[in-house]
VMD Tcl script that draws the C-alpha trace (Angstrom):
set ca {
  {0.00 0.00 0.00}
  {1.60 3.25 -1.15}
  {1.52 5.94 1.54}
  {0.65 9.59 1.04}
  {3.52 11.93 1.88}
  {4.62 15.47 1.19}
  {2.50 17.60 -1.13}
  {0.23 14.65 -1.94}
  {-0.64 14.27 1.75}
  {-1.13 18.03 2.12}
  {-3.58 18.06 -0.78}
  {-5.52 15.17 0.76}
  {-5.68 16.84 4.14}
  {-6.96 20.06 2.54}
  {-9.93 18.25 0.98}
  {-13.36 18.84 2.59}
  {-13.80 15.07 2.37}
  {-10.71 14.23 4.44}
  {-10.75 13.90 8.23}
  {-9.47 11.53 10.89}
  {-6.84 10.16 8.53}
  {-9.11 9.21 5.64}
  {-11.69 10.25 3.07}
  {-15.43 10.15 3.77}
  {-18.62 10.10 1.74}
  {-20.77 13.22 1.87}
  {-23.78 11.59 3.51}
  {-22.18 8.55 5.12}
  {-22.70 5.03 3.84}
  {-23.98 1.72 5.17}
  {-21.38 -0.85 6.21}
  {-20.15 -3.00 3.36}
  {-21.41 -6.15 5.09}
  {-24.70 -4.81 6.40}
  {-27.43 -7.42 6.90}
  {-27.37 -11.14 7.61}
  {-23.68 -12.08 7.48}
  {-24.32 -15.81 7.74}
  {-26.68 -15.64 4.76}
  {-24.07 -13.70 2.79}
  {-21.34 -16.21 3.63}
  {-23.62 -19.05 2.58}
  {-24.28 -17.39 -0.76}
  {-20.57 -16.77 -1.27}
  {-19.46 -20.34 -0.66}
  {-22.46 -22.33 -1.90}
  {-24.34 -20.11 -4.36}
  {-21.75 -19.73 -7.08}
  {-22.91 -22.30 -9.61}
  {-24.58 -19.68 -11.83}
  {-22.06 -16.94 -11.14}
  {-19.90 -17.94 -14.09}
  {-21.05 -18.28 -17.74}
  {-21.75 -21.80 -18.99}
  {-20.00 -21.16 -22.32}
  {-17.38 -18.75 -23.70}
  {-18.55 -15.17 -24.10}
  {-18.65 -13.74 -27.63}
  {-15.68 -11.44 -28.21}
  {-14.97 -9.17 -31.17}
  {-11.49 -8.04 -32.14}
  {-11.60 -4.24 -32.51}
  {-8.39 -3.61 -34.44}
  {-9.81 -3.20 -37.94}
  {-12.51 -0.83 -36.69}
  {-9.98 1.20 -34.74}
  {-7.98 1.66 -37.95}
  {-10.99 3.38 -39.55}
  {-11.77 7.01 -38.67}
  {-14.69 7.86 -36.43}
  {-17.63 9.35 -38.29}
  {-18.42 13.05 -38.20}
  {-20.45 12.37 -35.05}
  {-17.08 12.24 -33.27}
  {-17.81 9.61 -30.61}
  {-16.91 5.91 -30.65}
  {-16.71 3.57 -27.66}
  {-15.23 0.09 -27.20}
  {-16.16 -1.85 -24.07}
  {-13.16 -4.08 -23.33}
  {-14.66 -5.63 -20.18}
  {-15.74 -4.61 -16.68}
  {-15.07 -0.85 -16.42}
  {-12.34 -0.74 -19.07}
  {-13.37 1.26 -22.14}
  {-11.59 2.97 -24.98}
  {-13.35 6.28 -25.59}
  {-12.68 8.03 -28.88}
  {-14.12 11.51 -28.80}
  {-13.40 14.35 -31.19}
  {-10.00 12.99 -32.15}
  {-8.76 12.06 -28.66}
  {-8.52 8.59 -27.10}
  {-9.14 7.98 -23.40}
  {-8.78 4.60 -21.65}
  {-10.82 4.11 -18.47}
  {-9.95 1.93 -15.46}
  {-7.51 -0.34 -17.34}
  {-7.62 -3.92 -16.06}
  {-6.00 -6.26 -18.58}
  {-4.75 -8.85 -16.08}
  {-6.14 -12.34 -15.67}
  {-7.39 -11.66 -12.14}
  {-8.79 -8.69 -10.20}
  {-6.52 -9.44 -7.28}
  {-3.30 -8.41 -5.52}
  {-1.77 -11.77 -6.52}
  {-1.67 -13.71 -9.75}
  {-2.55 -17.14 -8.35}
  {-5.83 -16.37 -6.54}
  {-8.80 -14.03 -6.66}
  {-11.58 -13.38 -9.18}
  {-10.56 -14.63 -12.61}
  {-11.93 -13.06 -15.76}
  {-14.65 -14.82 -17.75}
  {-13.20 -13.87 -21.12}
  {-9.89 -12.91 -22.73}
  {-9.34 -9.20 -23.30}
  {-10.46 -8.21 -26.81}
  {-7.15 -6.35 -27.27}
  {-3.94 -6.25 -25.26}
  {-2.31 -3.03 -24.13}
  {0.33 -3.47 -26.83}
  {-2.46 -3.64 -29.42}
  {-4.17 -0.43 -28.31}
  {-3.94 2.59 -30.61}
  {-2.07 5.68 -29.34}
  {-3.67 7.02 -26.17}
  {-4.06 10.62 -25.03}
  {-5.01 9.89 -21.41}
  {-5.81 7.14 -18.92}
  {-8.62 7.82 -16.45}
  {-8.59 5.94 -13.11}
  {-11.69 6.31 -10.95}
  {-10.31 4.80 -7.72}
  {-7.80 2.27 -6.40}
  {-9.68 -1.03 -6.05}
  {-8.09 -4.02 -7.78}
  {-10.85 -4.40 -10.37}
  {-10.19 -0.81 -11.49}
  {-6.47 -0.33 -10.90}
  {-4.35 -3.27 -12.09}
  {-0.67 -3.03 -11.16}
  {0.60 -4.96 -14.19}
  {-1.59 -2.92 -16.56}
  {-0.39 0.37 -15.07}
  {3.24 -0.70 -15.40}
  {2.75 -1.51 -19.07}
  {0.93 1.76 -19.71}
  {3.62 3.68 -17.83}
  {6.12 2.57 -20.47}
  {3.94 4.26 -23.09}
  {4.21 7.56 -21.16}
  {0.51 8.30 -21.26}
  {-0.88 11.01 -18.91}
  {-2.97 9.64 -16.02}
  {-5.93 11.48 -14.47}
  {-7.22 10.14 -11.16}
  {-8.62 10.90 -7.71}
  {-6.69 12.45 -4.82}
  {-4.02 10.16 -3.41}
  {-4.23 7.47 -6.11}
  {-1.12 8.92 -7.71}
  {0.93 7.35 -4.91}
  {0.10 3.91 -6.34}
  {0.79 5.03 -9.89}
  {4.17 6.49 -8.98}
  {5.08 3.28 -7.13}
  {4.17 1.30 -10.26}
  {6.46 3.32 -12.51}
  {4.37 6.21 -13.81}
  {6.34 9.45 -14.16}
  {4.96 11.88 -11.51}
  {4.94 14.60 -14.17}
  {2.29 12.56 -16.02}
  {-0.06 12.20 -13.02}
  {-2.90 14.61 -12.26}
  {-4.94 14.02 -9.07}
  {-8.27 15.76 -8.54}
  {-10.69 16.39 -5.71}
  {-14.43 16.47 -6.41}
  {-15.47 19.35 -8.71}
  {-11.87 19.99 -9.76}
  {-11.01 19.80 -13.47}
  {-8.01 19.36 -15.73}
  {-7.61 19.32 -19.51}
  {-5.55 16.89 -21.59}
  {-5.45 17.46 -25.36}
  {-8.71 19.43 -25.43}
  {-10.48 16.83 -23.27}
  {-11.70 18.17 -19.92}
  {-11.85 15.76 -16.96}
  {-13.90 16.71 -13.90}
  {-13.91 14.59 -10.75}
  {-17.44 14.43 -9.37}
  {-18.98 12.94 -6.22}
  {-19.42 9.21 -5.72}
  {-20.49 7.10 -2.74}
  {-17.96 4.34 -2.29}
  {-14.70 3.56 -0.44}
  {-11.07 2.78 -1.30}
  {-8.13 0.65 -0.31}
  {-5.77 -2.05 -1.57}
  {-4.99 -3.61 1.83}
  {-6.73 -4.34 5.12}
  {-4.92 -1.45 6.79}
  {-5.22 1.14 4.02}
  {-8.97 1.78 3.91}
  {-10.05 5.19 2.55}
  {-6.57 6.72 2.35}
  {-7.31 7.70 -1.27}
  {-10.38 9.30 -2.81}
  {-12.97 7.68 -5.11}
  {-14.77 9.67 -7.81}
  {-17.23 9.57 -10.64}
  {-16.16 11.51 -13.72}
  {-17.34 13.85 -16.44}
  {-15.31 13.70 -19.67}
  {-16.00 16.55 -22.06}
  {-14.87 18.11 -25.34}
  {-16.28 21.14 -27.11}
  {-18.99 18.89 -28.62}
  {-19.41 15.90 -26.33}
  {-20.08 15.22 -22.64}
  {-19.79 11.75 -21.09}
  {-20.42 10.54 -17.55}
  {-18.50 7.61 -16.04}
  {-19.64 6.38 -12.62}
  {-16.59 4.43 -11.47}
  {-18.00 2.59 -8.42}
  {-20.75 4.25 -6.42}
  {-23.94 3.80 -4.49}
  {-27.03 5.90 -5.16}
  {-26.62 9.49 -3.95}
  {-28.61 12.71 -4.44}
  {-25.36 14.28 -5.62}
  {-26.12 12.87 -9.07}
  {-28.77 15.58 -9.44}
  {-26.15 18.27 -8.89}
  {-23.77 16.61 -11.36}
  {-26.45 16.51 -14.04}
  {-27.52 20.10 -13.38}
  {-23.99 21.52 -13.35}
  {-22.25 19.46 -16.03}
  {-24.94 17.73 -18.12}
  {-26.65 16.81 -20.32}
  {-24.58 13.80 -21.33}
  {-24.24 12.14 -24.72}
  {-23.43 8.85 -22.99}
  {-23.79 7.79 -19.35}
  {-21.67 4.79 -18.30}
  {-22.94 3.29 -15.03}
  {-21.87 0.25 -13.01}
  {-24.53 -2.41 -12.55}
  {-22.69 -5.57 -11.37}
  {-21.03 -6.72 -8.12}
  {-24.40 -6.19 -6.54}
  {-25.96 -7.39 -3.28}
  {-28.29 -5.60 -0.84}
  {-25.56 -5.95 1.80}
  {-23.41 -3.43 -0.06}
  {-26.18 -1.42 -1.69}
  {-24.75 1.77 -0.20}
  {-21.53 1.51 -2.22}
  {-22.66 -0.14 -5.49}
  {-25.61 0.84 -7.66}
  {-26.91 -2.45 -8.98}
  {-29.33 -2.35 -11.92}
  {-32.35 -0.77 -10.22}
  {-30.40 2.08 -8.64}
  {-28.42 2.54 -11.85}
  {-31.68 3.42 -13.58}
  {-32.51 5.83 -10.76}
  {-29.09 7.44 -11.05}
  {-29.50 7.64 -14.83}
  {-32.73 9.60 -14.39}
  {-31.15 11.91 -11.81}
  {-28.27 12.63 -14.19}
  {-30.70 13.66 -16.91}
  {-31.27 10.49 -18.94}
  {-30.06 10.24 -22.53}
  {-28.20 7.04 -23.46}
  {-27.11 4.47 -20.88}
  {-24.17 2.09 -21.28}
  {-24.18 -0.45 -18.40}
  {-20.67 -1.55 -17.38}
  {-18.95 -3.33 -14.44}
  {-20.57 -6.67 -15.25}
  {-19.80 -9.73 -17.37}
  {-16.04 -9.99 -16.71}
  {-15.41 -10.95 -13.06}
  {-17.37 -12.79 -10.38}
  {-17.43 -10.01 -7.80}
  {-21.04 -10.24 -6.61}
  {-23.35 -12.89 -5.23}
  {-25.67 -13.05 -8.22}
  {-25.79 -15.06 -11.46}
  {-23.34 -13.47 -13.86}
  {-25.97 -12.02 -16.25}
  {-28.60 -11.14 -13.65}
  {-27.70 -7.41 -13.45}
  {-28.16 -6.82 -17.18}
  {-31.37 -8.88 -17.32}
  {-32.82 -6.91 -14.41}
  {-31.80 -3.61 -15.95}
  {-33.39 -4.46 -19.31}
  {-36.57 -5.65 -17.60}
  {-36.88 -2.43 -15.57}
  {-35.59 0.06 -18.16}
  {-39.01 1.05 -19.48}
  {-38.48 3.67 -22.16}
  {-34.85 4.36 -21.23}
  {-32.36 4.13 -24.09}
  {-29.93 1.33 -23.14}
  {-27.04 0.03 -25.26}
  {-25.49 -3.42 -24.73}
  {-22.62 -3.87 -27.20}
  {-20.72 -7.11 -27.54}
  {-17.36 -7.07 -25.77}
  {-14.70 -5.60 -28.04}
  {-17.05 -4.14 -30.66}
  {-16.35 -0.44 -31.35}
  {-19.68 1.35 -31.68}
  {-20.96 4.88 -32.17}
  {-23.78 5.52 -29.69}
  {-25.69 7.82 -32.04}
  {-25.91 5.02 -34.61}
  {-27.06 2.22 -32.27}
  {-30.70 1.19 -32.23}
  {-30.93 -0.28 -28.76}
  {-30.01 -3.27 -26.59}
  {-28.84 -6.53 -28.16}
  {-29.18 -9.43 -25.65}
  {-26.04 -11.34 -26.70}
  {-25.58 -12.84 -23.22}
  {-28.71 -15.00 -23.47}
  {-27.10 -17.31 -26.01}
  {-24.19 -17.97 -23.63}
  {-26.29 -19.84 -21.07}
  {-28.85 -21.25 -23.50}
  {-29.15 -25.03 -23.21}
  {-27.60 -26.98 -26.05}
  {-30.16 -28.23 -28.60}
  {-31.20 -31.82 -28.17}
  {-29.63 -34.26 -30.60}
  {-32.05 -36.71 -32.19}
  {-31.02 -40.35 -31.78}
  {-29.68 -42.14 -34.81}
  {-32.11 -44.81 -35.98}
  {-30.47 -47.73 -37.75}
}
mol new
graphics top color blue
foreach p $ca { graphics top sphere $p radius 0.5 }
foreach p [lrange $ca 0 end-1] q [lrange $ca 1 end] { graphics top cylinder $p $q radius 0.2 }
display resetview
């Protein structure tokens, strides 16, 4: 666990969210293991049969599409898994929460293992203008991925304190920008604004909440995107939408859901509530379909979201398929074929 020292510590201590040695949510948050702990433990150890897909997930290789220019609309998105996306907006490329490792874990031999290979490796990515890191949890900040990206000398934008990890993993401090909520920075005509979220942080048992967690607004002269990172439902979404919206695309986490940690993760129902508070538009559900981090069947969050979406515009691209939100018609339920039972084979009659 990298420690905050010097100017980085001074900046953290100056934040309105920092007190008693750590960062705090605006309105407080329920304990992560609220509720019936024995029931939760039972689900964790004995309820996992449906938590992994029955068959390989469909993956598209994005390289040929990336080689073609984005249309005049100026916005193309590739969901690479979990919360990792390549955003191409008005000529700039931004990579979010890069996790390209096999596991979302501090070690390579244990921990949640991905359901699918990455559609493209870091070496196969096109030139990047910035990497955006929402917070420091292992399923959002992968040490090996950061080290590989550091060699490409890409600027990193992240929340207060997270730069200590990045520097420890080899990122040049001159390429790290850390923001408190409502602070902004600009990288190649792309403005990044850290906005409130309701979550927590830490990469060890003793380092809880030493760094900040944020949601993010990513904007150019023509486009505005919202990226939730990890968060529970908070009224602060109304302020974000009023101050920085409307958004051309809203990317919200829906997986790793259980009522026991409903204060720090949205889940599908609260994601729809947050989407409405942010002003609606087009919703891209993320943070599902790559790792077993919740206590639900792997595709349950997306099925619930689609069932409850009503008239909301929801997009569900296949992993690795670059798409332009303005040109998409609506959700495509590709995940249903993954768990569909194999067709019966008629017996051979001799």
